[in-house]
N, C-alpha and C positions, 0 to 999 in steps of 0.2 A: 776309384767309385767313379772315373770321367771317362768317356770314353764309351759307355758301356751300350752294348748293340744287340748281344742276348741275353735273355736270363734261363738260364735250367732248370729242373726241379725232379731233385728224386722222385720216385712216389710213394713206394710204403715206409709207411714211418713217417714221413715229410707232409705228403699232400693226403695223405690216408690212411686211416688209425686200423695200423695192425692189430690191436685188440676188440676191434668192434664185432668180427665173427663171434667169440670166445663170450662178449661180454651179455650180448643177444638172445645167448643161452647160458645164462649165471645160472638162472632159475635151477634150471635141469641138472647143472655143474654142481650148485654147490660154492660154497668160500671159495675152494681151489679154482676157481675160475680163473684168476688172473695168475696166477702161479702157473697152472697150465698153460694160458696163452702165450704167456713170455717164453716160456719151455721150447713149444713149439717156431715162435719166432727164432730163438736163437741158434736150434737144430736146422730150420733151413737155412738160416745163413750159412751154419756150418758147412751144409752139404754143396752150396755153393762152391766154398773157397775149397773142400776137397775135390769133387767133382773137375774145378776147374786143374788143379796140381794134378791131377792121376788121368785130365786128358777123357775124363766118361761123360760126356756131355749129355744130360738131359736137361729137356726146359723147365721155368718156375711153375707150371703145375705138375709136374709131375714130381720134382723137389718136395712142394705144398704138400702133396700126397701122403711121398715118401715120412716126410718129417709129422705129420699129424697122425700117420699109422703109432709112429714109434713115441709119440705122446700121449696121445690116448692109451697105449700099455702102459707107461712110466704111471700117469694121472688114475687108471681103473676106470679111464670112460666110456661108458658101452656104447659097445660098435654101431649099435643103431643111433647115433650121432653123428657119423660121419658123414653121411652126405647132408645132414644137416648145415654144417658147419663148414663142410667144403662150399657150398652152394651160398652161404652167405659170405665166406672169404671173397665170390666172384663180387659182389657189392658192398665192400669195405664202403665205409661213411668217411668222411673228409672230417678233418679237422675243424672247429666251428669259424674260425676268421678268413678258410681259406676262399672260398667264392668272390667274397668283397674283396679280397686283396687281388686274385687272380684277375678279375671283371678292371679295379683302378690299374694295373699294370698293361691293361688291351689297351687300356685308353690312352695311356702315356707313348704307344707305337714301338715298344720293343718287341723283339720275335720273342713269345715263349715256346716254351718246350719240353718235354717230358723224356727224362734217359733211366732206363730203369731196369731192374734187372726180370720184368715182366713179359711176357710173350704180348705178341702184338693184339692179341682177342682179349687176351686178360686186362690191358689198358685198353684197349677201345671199350669193354664193358664198363668199367670202373668210370672212367669219364663220360659215359653216356646216363650210367645210372645216377651219378651226382652232379647229370645237367649241367656239365664244363664243356659240353660240345661249342665248336667254332670258338673256343677259348683257345688254345696252343695250334700253333704254326705245324708243329711235327710230335709227333710222338715217335719217341726212339727204346728199340729194343736190341737188347744187348744179342737177341739171336740172329743181326746182323752180322757176328764175327764167330759167335759161336763158343763165347767167354764171359766168365761172371766177373763185374766189379772186384775188385778196384784194379780189373786189368785196363793197360793202358790204352788198349785198343779200342774199349769202347767211352771214354773218353774223346779219342778221336773222331767217332763217329759227329758230331756234330759240328765239328772244326772243318772236317771234308765238305759238308751239306752248304755248311753258310759261306766257306769261305772268310773267316774271322779269321784273326788274333787271338791266342788263350787269354791274354790279357782282355779282351775285348767283351768274354767271358763272366758275367757272375752262376757260378754253381750252389745251388742249397740240399743242403740234406739233415734230416735229424741224427743218421749216422755217423759218428766220430769215423770212423774206416774208409767211409764212403766223403765225409770231409775230405780226409786225408789223402786221398786216392785222386784227389780231383786238385788240390790242391798243389800237390807233391809231382803231377799233370801241367800245371802251368795256369789254371782257373782261378779267379777271387774265391775262391769256398768261403762261403760263410754258412756257420753252423748253426742251425733249429734245434736250440738246447730248449726244448718244452718241460725236462720233467728235474733241471738241476742236475745232472750226469756232470762228472768228472771226463775231462778229453784227454786221448789214447796219448801215447810215446811213440810214432810214427816218423818223426824226423818234419813234421810240419806241425805247424798252431795258426790259427783261421786269425783274420786281424777283426773279424768282427763274429758276436755272434749273440744270436738274438732267444727271444723266450717263444716269440712265434710271427706268422707270417705280415702282424701290421705292421712290426718293425723296419720292414724292409722300405717302406713306402719313405722311412724317415733317413735311411742310409741310403737312396739315391734320388 
């Protein structure tokens, strides 16, 4: 963790709580809201990987809509809730510690960036709605290269922009496949393991894992 110049964050599931949209509708959805939300997320990710493999790209918002439609069918959610859920997904909440930690890292003069599957407009809206404007030096989207994580072209984006070595980058994600993607690429990948999950077997094991972003302050 020495000579670090850039700290890069995944967005969905790392900074922003992907379950917060469905949670805000849990009174309408009922007890199945969390299973529904998890299914929506898993389907969303599967569609990013499948479309990358098929070379049939759709942007992240279109994939979010498609995966929601399947999930609503699966869990018999009334179609009248579709627009409400989509609008809430545009303004997902951050996890509790995120804002304070980002401010402290900003004060330490690291370059801070987001590297995400999300479209530029979606990411900018999330940053704005959570009062994180002026925190990040850059918000990088996979739309620059037209393929989803964990393709190496995605992890190339910040390296080319900042002209730094891979070992000078810390990359944080709550998604194990993303941690492995960044780590196999050459980043110092850190797993944000909020839910005490088990790591994947993908030829990479992170040197560090944290329960939340507060623990990053001790590592660096």
